[in-house]
Each structure stands twice: as structure tokens, then as C-alpha cells.
N, C-alpha and C positions, 0 to 999 in steps of 0.2 A: 504493500500500500504506500503510495507516494503522498507525503504529508501535505504537499501543496500542488497536487496533480489535477486530474480531470474531475468533471462534475460527478462522476460515479464513484467518488472517493470512498463513500461509505455504503456502496451498493452491496446487496446480499447475494449469495450464490444460491440459485434455485436448485431444488432436487426434483427434477421432473420424473414422473412415473413412480415415485416412492412415497408411500403413505405408511408411516410407522403405526404399529398396533397401539390402540388407546386402551389403557387399563381402566376398567370401570371402577369408580370410587364411590363407596357407599357413605352417605351422610348419617346413617342410622347406627353404624357400629364400627369398631376399630378394624384394622386390616386383618387381625387374627381372629376377629369375631367374638372376643371375650369381653369386650366393654361396649355397652350400648350408649348412644347419645340421645338426649332429649334437648329441646330448645325452648327458650323463653324470650319472647320479643321485648320484654321490659328490662331484661338484663343487658348490661353493656360492658362493665369493667370487672366482672367477677365470674367465677365458675364454681360449681358445687358438685360434691360427690354425694348422691342421694340414695334413698332406699331402693328396693326392688332388686336386690342382689340375686343373681342366678348362678347357683353352684359356686358361691363365694366370689363371684366377679361383680364389679360395681357398675353403676349407671351414672353417667356424667351429665349434668345440666349445664348447657352452654348458652351464651347470648344468641338470639335468633339469627343475626347476620353471619354467624360462623357456619351456617349450613351449606354455604356455597363451596364449589370445588377448590377455590383459591386457599381455603383454610384447612385443606386435608392434612397437611403436615402438622399444623398446630393441633388438630384434633388427635393425631397420633401421640403427640407429646402429652396432651391432656389425659389420654387413656393410660399412658405410662404413669403419670402423676397419680391417677385414681388408684391404680394397683398398689402403689406405695402408701397412699393415704389410708387404706383399710388395714394396713399391717400394724404390728406393735410399734409404738413410737420410740425406737432406739435412737441414740445420737446419730448413728450412721444413716438411719432412715430419715430423720429430720433434715439432715443436710441434703440428702437426695431429693426430698420433697421441695426444699427451698430452691435448689438448682433447677429442677424441672419447671417450677412456677416461673422463674426468671426467663428460662428458655422459651416457655410458652408465650409469654407476653412480648418477648423480643420478636418472635416470629409473627405474632399478630400485628405488632406495630409495623413490621416490614411489609406485610401484605397490604395493610391500609395505605402505607406510603406509596407502594407500587401502583395502587389503584387511584392515587391522587386524592385520597380522603384524609380527614383529620385523624391523627394518631392518638393513642392513649398514653403517650410518653410519661415516664416517671423519672425523677432524679436518680433513683436507684438503678435505672436501666440505661444501657447505652442507646443513644438515639439511632433510628433506622438509617440505612444507606439511601441517599437521594442523589443520584447522578444527573438527573434531568433538571436543568435550570430554566429560567425564563428565556435566556438568549443562547446558552451553550449547553449541549448534552455532553457531559464529561465522559460517558462511555465511548462516544465517537472520537473524542479528542484523544483519550487513552489508547484506543485501538490504532489510531494513526501514528501516534508517537511510538508505540510499541513496535509496529511494523517497520517504521522508518529508522529507528535508532537502536532497537534491541532484537531485531530479526523475529519479532513476534513471540519471543521466548519468555518475556516478563510475565510473572503470575502475581496479580494483585487485584484489588477492587478499589473503586474510587467514589467519592461523595462530595457534595458541597458541605462545608463545615458549618456547624451551629455556633461556633465561637464568634463573638463580636470583638473586633480588634484588628482584623486584617491578616492574621497569620495562617499560612498553609503549613501542613505538617504531615508526617508519616508516623503510623502507629501499628501495633499488632492487635488483632481481635480474635476472638474464638467464635467459630461458626456455631450458632445455637442448635443446628440440626445434626452436624457431624461431630462437633466438639473439636475440630481441627483448627489450628491457628492459621491466620492468613494476614497478609500485608494490606493495610488500608491507607489510601492517600486521601487526605481531606484538603479541599481547596477553598480559599477565602471567597466568600460571596461577593466581595468587592470586584471579582473578575466576572461575575455574572451580570454584566451591565451592557447597555446599548453602546457605550463608548469604548468597549473592550474589543479590540481586533482579535482575530483567530490566533495570530502569531503570539499574542501576549498570554492567552490562557494555555496555549500549547507549550509556551516557554516554562510556565510555572509547573505544569504537569510533568514536563521532562525533568525539571529540577528535582521534584519529589520522587520521580522514578529512580533517579540516581541514588537517592537515599536507600532505596530497596536493594539495589545491586552492589553498593559500596558501603560496607559496614563502618560504624564509628571506630576510630582509632584511639588507642590509649598511649599517650606519650608522657612519661614522667609523672604519672598519676593524674593526668588531665585528659578529658575527653575531647578529641578533635573531630568535629562534625563535618567541617568543610576543609578537608585536607588537600594536599597538592594534587593527588590523583583526581579528586572530586572536581576541583577548579578547572583542571585541564579538560576533563570530559564535558563539563558544563559548557565550555566555550565552543564545543563542536556544534552546538545548536545553531542552525543557519541564521536565525534572527535573534541571536543572543543580545547584541547591542540595543536593538529596537525594543526587545522585551524589558531589559534592565531600565531603559529610559522610561517606558510606560509604567513599570513597577514603582519607580521612585517618584515620578511626577504626577501620575493620574490616580494610582491606587489609593494613596492617602486621602485624596479628595473624595473618592467614592466611599471610603470607610467613614469619613466624617458625615457625609450625606446619609449613609445607611444608619448611623447612630442617631441621627435626628429624625429618622422615620421617613426620609424622602425616597422616592423611587429612583433607581439607578438607570 
């Protein structure tokens, strides 16, 4: 993929004549058939493990909006949570229940965010990943940067940052479904602006991608984040000077406007 190439830069490859088998998902019971689901349209931010046990297996009461296919993975986590909830409350089981509850609501928030709906975010949970902005889709930017500068081999995810202050950063997260760690790049919302050219947002994405592939160095007890190798590779970005100029001159103005509640 050429970062500054043709109009079909972000085109998708069609798979003609191939239709993958679609697995039928039940909204009435878990995949193993041991936990049944009931729905209450008045519920929104809670789940319950209720009576009606069949052969020692529970019934879970969920909010009505979770009956749709998008919440299938969340329902499976709720089923696992319910199986733990009916067991004896040992310390180990309590920790498992707490982890499953956090995973459940993290997945729910992500589904709602993907659908463009208001999430149920809590301070105790990591906010959902939101790559699509008003002016720039970070998934498209990351794909272009990855193909152009990393041979498509970079593995990470990307989101617009919830922080106010203009900082973009790289961090590690744990996937709520698989439990695996993954790299997450968070980009300042000051870049999601009408006055932000593509080369600027691509520049900051490339910068954060370098943090994924170039680890922090330790020198004389000090952490070196932007070492010599980092700086050398950073300047390989074709619009490095233009990006730095925009970053220093325009981004601070965007951040100030954003803090005052103005549209960018």
C-alpha cells in the first residue's frame, strides 16, 4: 500500500465466489447450552444470576439490548460469570468473578462504541477503542503507515485518546476476550480536526508505531525513550519536517480550542 498513492489507497480485496459458513448464534442460551439467558428491557447497567436452575446450571438476566448478535461474546462471558457466581465464595472464586465482570462490561462498552452508541464507561474500566474520528479513520491511517514503513508486519491497535492535553502515546492492554496482551496506540484528538492534513496524522501514527518496534533503552539507570536509533528512523518519514511544523504550531491551538469546548 502506497501511503500517498492512488485513490484506491484503502480499497478492499473482494473474495468472489466465496461465502464462509455462518454459525448460528442463539440468544437464549450459552454456546455449551448450560446457561440460559433471559432479558429485561428496563435493565441497562446490571446483570443478574436468577433462579430457575436446571441441573445446577444458572439462568442469567440481561438488559434487553444485549439480545442482538453483536453481544454474543459478552453473553458468553456472562455465562462464565454465572457459573462462578453459584459456587462457594472462595478468595480465588471472588477474584475470578471480579475479573469476569470487568471483562464483560469492557466488551459491552466496545460493542456500543463500535455501533456509535453511548457507552456505559466507568472509571474502573479502560475506555473502549475508537479508531473512527470525525475527519480521520485511524484504522486506515495505521494500515497505510504499516504497509509503507513496516512491510505490513506491525501488530497493534489504534484509538483516539480520551486524554485532554494533546499527548499521543503507546501502551499495553489485555484483550478482554482472549486475555492476551496487545500494543495500543492512542492519538490526540487534536489531530482529528478539519485543519489537520493527512500527512500530519500519518506522521504522529508513524511516530507511535516506532515506539512499538523500538523498545525503551536503559542507560545509567535512566530510561531513554527517544534514543539515537529512534530519531534516525523517525526522520525517514517522507513528510517529517511538515509534520513537526504542524505539530508544534497548529496542534497546541487545536488543544486549547478543544479544552474550551469548541469544534475543531
